[in-house]
N, CA and C atoms as an extended XYZ file, in Angstrom:
288
Properties=species:S:1:pos:R:3:atomname:S:1:resname:S:1:resid:I:1 pbc="F F F"
N         0.842       -1.182        0.000 N   MET     1
C         0.000        0.000        0.000 CA  MET     1
C         0.882        1.239        0.000 C   MET     1
N         0.663        2.097       -0.950 N   LYS     2
C         1.444        3.325       -1.031 CA  LYS     2
C         0.779        4.423       -0.214 C   LYS     2
N         1.628        5.320        0.305 N   ILE     3
C         1.122        6.491        1.032 CA  ILE     3
C         1.512        7.732        0.249 C   ILE     3
N         0.783        8.812        0.471 N   LYS     4
C         1.085       10.039       -0.269 CA  LYS     4
C         2.393       10.640        0.238 C   LYS     4
N         3.111       11.355       -0.617 N   PRO     5
C         4.386       11.960       -0.240 CA  PRO     5
C         4.233       12.930        0.933 C   PRO     5
N         5.313       13.069        1.687 N   PHE     6
C         5.345       13.997        2.812 CA  PHE     6
C         5.780       15.379        2.319 C   PHE     6
N         5.243       16.392        2.948 N   LYS     7
C         5.569       17.771        2.600 CA  LYS     7
C         6.437       18.391        3.690 C   LYS     7
N         7.338       19.264        3.282 N   LYS     8
C         8.194       19.983        4.221 CA  LYS     8
C         7.316       20.648        5.280 C   LYS     8
N         7.722       20.506        6.547 N   GLY     9
C         7.001       21.119        7.654 CA  GLY     9
C         6.055       20.183        8.389 C   GLY     9
N         5.740       19.024        7.782 N   GLU    10
C         4.878       18.058        8.462 CA  GLU    10
C         5.613       17.462        9.665 C   GLU    10
N         4.845       17.087       10.675 N   VAL    11
C         5.378       16.347       11.819 CA  VAL    11
C         4.858       14.920       11.698 C   VAL    11
N         5.778       13.956       11.734 N   ILE    12
C         5.391       12.550       11.557 CA  ILE    12
C         6.038       11.670       12.621 C   ILE    12
N         5.465       10.512       12.830 N   CYS    13
C         6.051        9.419       13.596 CA  CYS    13
C         6.050        8.205       12.682 C   CYS    13
N         6.989        7.306       12.913 N   ILE    14
C         7.102        6.097       12.109 CA  ILE    14
C         7.013        4.906       13.053 C   ILE    14
N         6.240        3.897       12.686 N   ALA    15
C         6.099        2.707       13.514 CA  ALA    15
C         6.270        1.467       12.647 C   ALA    15
N         6.729        0.384       13.285 N   SER    16
C         6.838       -0.898       12.598 CA  SER    16
C         6.693       -2.017       13.610 C   SER    16
N         6.366       -3.203       13.128 N   GLY    17
C         6.266       -4.372       13.982 CA  GLY    17
C         4.883       -4.562       14.570 C   GLY    17
N         4.743       -5.625       15.345 N   VAL    18
C         3.492       -5.939       16.036 CA  VAL    18
C         3.795       -6.428       17.447 C   VAL    18
N         2.843       -6.264       18.328 N   PHE    19
C         2.895       -6.751       19.705 CA  PHE    19
C         4.215       -6.412       20.382 C   PHE    19
N         4.935       -7.403       20.898 N   GLU    20
C         6.147       -7.127       21.680 CA  GLU    20
C         7.280       -6.558       20.840 C   GLU    20
N         7.214       -6.684       19.531 N   SER    21
C         8.272       -6.133       18.686 CA  SER    21
C         7.843       -4.812       18.030 C   SER    21
N         6.800       -4.179       18.568 N   TYR    22
C         6.310       -2.916       18.030 CA  TYR    22
C         7.283       -1.799       18.384 C   TYR    22
N         7.661       -1.000       17.400 N   HIS    23
C         8.586        0.111       17.617 CA  HIS    23
C         7.968        1.396       17.089 C   HIS    23
N         8.129        2.472       17.861 N   ARG    24
C         7.718        3.811       17.433 CA  ARG    24
C         8.961        4.671       17.342 C   ARG    24
N         9.035        5.486       16.309 N   PHE    25
C        10.163        6.391       16.127 CA  PHE    25
C         9.615        7.787       15.881 C   PHE    25
N        10.232        8.769       16.486 N   GLY    26
C         9.801       10.138       16.283 CA  GLY    26
C         9.385       10.781       17.571 C   GLY    26
N         8.815       11.931       17.454 N   PRO    27
C         8.350       12.591       16.237 CA  PRO    27
C         9.501       13.218       15.461 C   PRO    27
N         9.239       13.402       14.187 N   PHE    28
C        10.205       14.000       13.282 CA  PHE    28
C         9.565       15.182       12.568 C   PHE    28
N        10.394       16.142       12.207 N   LEU    29
C         9.975       17.244       11.353 CA  LEU    29
C        10.485       16.933        9.950 C   LEU    29
N         9.604       16.985        8.965 N   VAL    30
C         9.987       16.746        7.581 CA  VAL    30
C        10.703       17.995        7.073 C   VAL    30
N        11.961       17.843        6.693 N   GLU    31
C        12.802       18.968        6.284 CA  GLU    31
C        12.708       19.291        4.802 C   GLU    31
N        12.216       18.347        3.998 N   MET    32
C        12.056       18.570        2.562 CA  MET    32
C        10.973       17.628        2.057 C   MET    32
N        10.307       17.998        0.994 N   ASP    33
C         9.320       17.104        0.400 CA  ASP    33
C        10.015       15.793        0.027 C   ASP    33
N         9.374       14.666        0.342 N   PHE    34
C         9.930       13.386       -0.082 CA  PHE    34
C         8.841       12.326       -0.123 C   PHE    34
N         9.127       11.302       -0.915 N   ASP    35
C         8.205       10.197       -1.101 CA  ASP    35
C         8.810        8.958       -0.436 C   ASP    35
N         8.217        8.512        0.650 N   LEU    36
C         8.726        7.350        1.368 CA  LEU    36
C         8.653        6.094        0.505 C   LEU    36
N         7.646        6.004       -0.337 N   ASN    37
C         7.536        4.855       -1.243 CA  ASN    37
C         8.767        4.755       -2.142 C   ASN    37
N         9.209        5.879       -2.687 N   GLU    38
C        10.391        5.900       -3.547 CA  GLU    38
C        11.653        5.583       -2.754 C   GLU    38
N        11.733        6.110       -1.529 N   PHE    39
C        12.892        5.841       -0.681 CA  PHE    39
C        13.004        4.337       -0.415 C   PHE    39
N        11.904        3.700       -0.053 N   ILE    40
C        11.893        2.266        0.222 CA  ILE    40
C        12.273        1.476       -1.036 C   ILE    40
N        11.820        1.937       -2.186 N   ALA    41
C        12.114        1.244       -3.441 CA  ALA    41
C        13.615        1.236       -3.750 C   ALA    41
N        14.361        2.205       -3.239 N   THR    42
C        15.806        2.269       -3.494 CA  THR    42
C        16.593        1.308       -2.614 C   THR    42
N        15.971        0.790       -1.567 N   LEU    43
C        16.669       -0.099       -0.638 CA  LEU    43
C        16.673       -1.532       -1.169 C   LEU    43
N        17.788       -2.215       -0.964 N   GLU    44
C        17.895       -3.621       -1.363 CA  GLU    44
C        17.233       -4.464       -0.283 C   GLU    44
N        16.017       -4.936       -0.549 N   HIS    45
C        15.323       -5.709        0.482 CA  HIS    45
C        14.582       -6.925       -0.045 C   HIS    45
N        14.506       -7.109       -1.328 N   SER    46
C        13.693       -8.200       -1.873 CA  SER    46
C        14.259       -9.590       -1.576 C   SER    46
N        15.554       -9.718       -1.386 N   GLN    47
C        16.164      -11.030       -1.141 CA  GLN    47
C        16.526      -11.260        0.320 C   GLN    47
N        16.067      -10.407        1.211 N   LYS    48
C        16.434      -10.519        2.618 CA  LYS    48
C        15.518      -11.479        3.371 C   LYS    48
N        16.052      -12.037        4.448 N   GLU    49
C        15.280      -12.879        5.360 CA  GLU    49
C        14.386      -11.980        6.216 C   GLU    49
N        13.374      -12.569        6.865 N   ASN    50
C        12.447      -11.792        7.695 CA  ASN    50
C        13.161      -10.983        8.770 C   ASN    50
N        14.147      -11.576        9.445 N   TRP    51
C        14.849      -10.851       10.505 CA  TRP    51
C        15.659       -9.686        9.937 C   TRP    51
N        16.166       -9.833        8.712 N   GLU    52
C        16.917       -8.747        8.076 CA  GLU    52
C        15.978       -7.599        7.702 C   GLU    52
N        14.767       -7.929        7.265 N   ILE    53
C        13.762       -6.901        6.954 CA  ILE    53
C        13.401       -6.147        8.218 C   ILE    53
N        13.229       -6.861        9.344 N   ALA    54
C        12.910       -6.210       10.619 CA  ALA    54
C        14.025       -5.247       11.015 C   ALA    54
N        15.284       -5.658       10.851 N   ASP    55
C        16.412       -4.774       11.150 CA  ASP    55
C        16.404       -3.553       10.245 C   ASP    55
N        16.104       -3.755        8.967 N   LEU    56
C        16.048       -2.654        8.012 CA  LEU    56
C        14.961       -1.651        8.398 C   LEU    56
N        13.772       -2.151        8.782 N   MET    57
C        12.689       -1.247        9.192 CA  MET    57
C        13.105       -0.403       10.384 C   MET    57
N        13.895       -1.000       11.273 N   HIS    58
C        14.370       -0.279       12.460 CA  HIS    58
C        15.365        0.821       12.074 C   HIS    58
N        16.108        0.630       11.002 N   GLU    59
C        17.138        1.582       10.586 CA  GLU    59
C        16.630        2.705        9.682 C   GLU    59
N        15.498        2.526        9.034 N   ILE    60
C        15.006        3.526        8.079 CA  ILE    60
C        14.864        4.914        8.701 C   ILE    60
N        14.280        5.078        9.895 N   PRO    61
C        14.205        6.428       10.462 CA  PRO    61
C        15.585        7.074       10.639 C   PRO    61
N        16.570        6.291       11.094 N   ARG    62
C        17.932        6.824       11.257 CA  ARG    62
C        18.524        7.235        9.905 C   ARG    62
N        18.242        6.450        8.872 N   MET    63
C        18.734        6.766        7.533 CA  MET    63
C        18.157        8.098        7.045 C   MET    63
N        16.869        8.307        7.281 N   LEU    64
C        16.210        9.538        6.850 CA  LEU    64
C        16.756       10.751        7.602 C   LEU    64
N        17.055       10.581        8.894 N   VAL    65
C        17.652       11.677        9.675 CA  VAL    65
C        19.069       11.947        9.183 C   VAL    65
N        19.848       10.896        8.958 N   ALA    66
C        21.238       11.052        8.497 CA  ALA    66
C        21.315       11.774        7.149 C   ALA    66
N        20.315       11.586        6.303 N   GLN    67
C        20.300       12.232        4.992 CA  GLN    67
C        19.695       13.632        5.032 C   GLN    67
N        19.258       14.083        6.211 N   GLY    68
C        18.693       15.419        6.342 CA  GLY    68
C        17.255       15.534        5.865 C   GLY    68
N        16.620       14.417        5.592 N   ILE    69
C        15.227       14.433        5.135 CA  ILE    69
C        14.288       14.683        6.311 C   ILE    69
N        14.644       14.111        7.473 N   LEU    70
C        13.892       14.319        8.709 CA  LEU    70
C        14.826       14.863        9.771 C   LEU    70
N        14.273       15.586       10.734 N   SER    71
C        15.024       15.962       11.927 CA  SER    71
C        14.187       15.594       13.137 C   SER    71
N        14.865       15.266       14.222 N   THR    72
C        14.145       14.891       15.437 CA  THR    72
C        13.661       16.140       16.158 C   THR    72
N        12.527       16.037       16.815 N   ILE    73
C        12.016       17.121       17.639 CA  ILE    73
C        11.647       16.544       19.001 C   ILE    73
N        11.730       17.387       20.018 N   ALA    74
C        11.442       16.957       21.386 CA  ALA    74
C         9.949       16.685       21.556 C   ALA    74
N         9.667       15.677       22.367 N   CYS    75
C         8.278       15.318       22.623 CA  CYS    75
C         8.219       14.500       23.906 C   CYS    75
N         7.226       14.763       24.743 N   ARG    76
C         6.982       13.923       25.917 CA  ARG    76
C         5.923       12.897       25.546 C   ARG    76
N         6.143       11.654       25.925 N   ASN    77
C         5.208       10.573       25.629 CA  ASN    77
C         4.523       10.124       26.911 C   ASN    77
N         3.217       10.100       26.883 N   VAL    78
C         2.419        9.709       28.039 CA  VAL    78
C         1.639        8.445       27.690 C   VAL    78
N         1.672        7.472       28.581 N   HIS    79
C         0.950        6.213       28.405 CA  HIS    79
C        -0.238        6.206       29.362 C   HIS    79
N        -1.429        5.928       28.844 N   LEU    80
C        -2.645        5.982       29.653 CA  LEU    80
C        -3.071        4.626       30.206 C   LEU    80
N        -2.365        3.572       29.913 N   GLY    81
C        -2.713        2.262       30.449 CA  GLY    81
C        -3.061        1.275       29.362 C   GLY    81
N        -3.418        0.073       29.801 N   ALA    82
C        -3.763       -0.987       28.863 CA  ALA    82
C        -4.615       -2.031       29.566 C   ALA    82
N        -5.276       -2.848       28.757 N   PHE    83
C        -6.074       -3.969       29.252 CA  PHE    83
C        -7.105       -3.530       30.295 C   PHE    83
N        -7.752       -2.398       30.046 N   GLY    84
C        -8.828       -1.928       30.913 CA  GLY    84
C        -8.376       -1.296       32.208 C   GLY    84
N        -7.098       -1.048       32.367 N   GLU    85
C        -6.588       -0.427       33.594 CA  GLU    85
C        -6.038        0.950       33.267 C   GLU    85
N        -6.582        1.974       33.907 N   LEU    86
C        -6.122        3.345       33.697 CA  LEU    86
C        -4.910        3.587       34.582 C   LEU    86
N        -3.775        3.832       33.969 N   GLN    87
C        -2.524        4.034       34.700 CA  GLN    87
C        -1.711        5.065       33.921 C   GLN    87
N        -1.686        6.281       34.397 N   VAL    88
C        -1.002        7.364       33.696 CA  VAL    88
C         0.475        7.369       34.088 C   VAL    88
N         1.342        7.315       33.070 N   LYS    89
C         2.781        7.399       33.330 CA  LYS    89
C         3.465        8.006       32.115 C   LYS    89
N         4.607        8.600       32.349 N   GLU    90
C         5.395        9.152       31.251 CA  GLU    90
C         6.373        8.091       30.769 C   GLU    90
N         6.400        7.879       29.468 N   GLU    91
C         7.315        6.900       28.892 CA  GLU    91
C         8.685        7.507       28.687 C   GLU    91
N         9.697        6.729       28.893 N   LYS    92
C        11.079        7.136       28.638 CA  LYS    92
C        11.623        6.244       27.536 C   LYS    92
N        12.610        6.710       26.832 N   GLY    93
C        13.197        5.841       25.847 CA  GLY    93
C        13.755        6.582       24.659 C   GLY    93
N        14.465        5.847       23.856 N   ASP    94
C        15.070        6.353       22.635 CA  ASP    94
C        14.049        6.192       21.515 C   ASP    94
N        13.574        7.299       20.973 N   TYR    95
C        12.551        7.233       19.949 CA  TYR    95
C        13.092        7.444       18.550 C   TYR    95
N        14.371        7.203       18.385 N   ILE    96
C        14.960        7.138       17.045 CA  ILE    96
C        15.968        6.033       16.996 C   ILE    96
């Protein structure tokens, strides 16, 4: 499924995985117009094993920051709970 290109000035987050391997990255500020579909198409991934694809998905946000396409911005993350239990806490962690 393709997504529409990002425009300079947008704020985005990137996520990958499911359940215990779910990862969130960001938020990021889009520094220039770009098409993530085209970026992904340039990566060598068709012959990789599943674990290699998972590693690649984890690295894509860092690649976009390194190329100046995205920049990181400060953000506080708050978790409201899960499984029917309301428990407010601030999340800590590396979001890139």
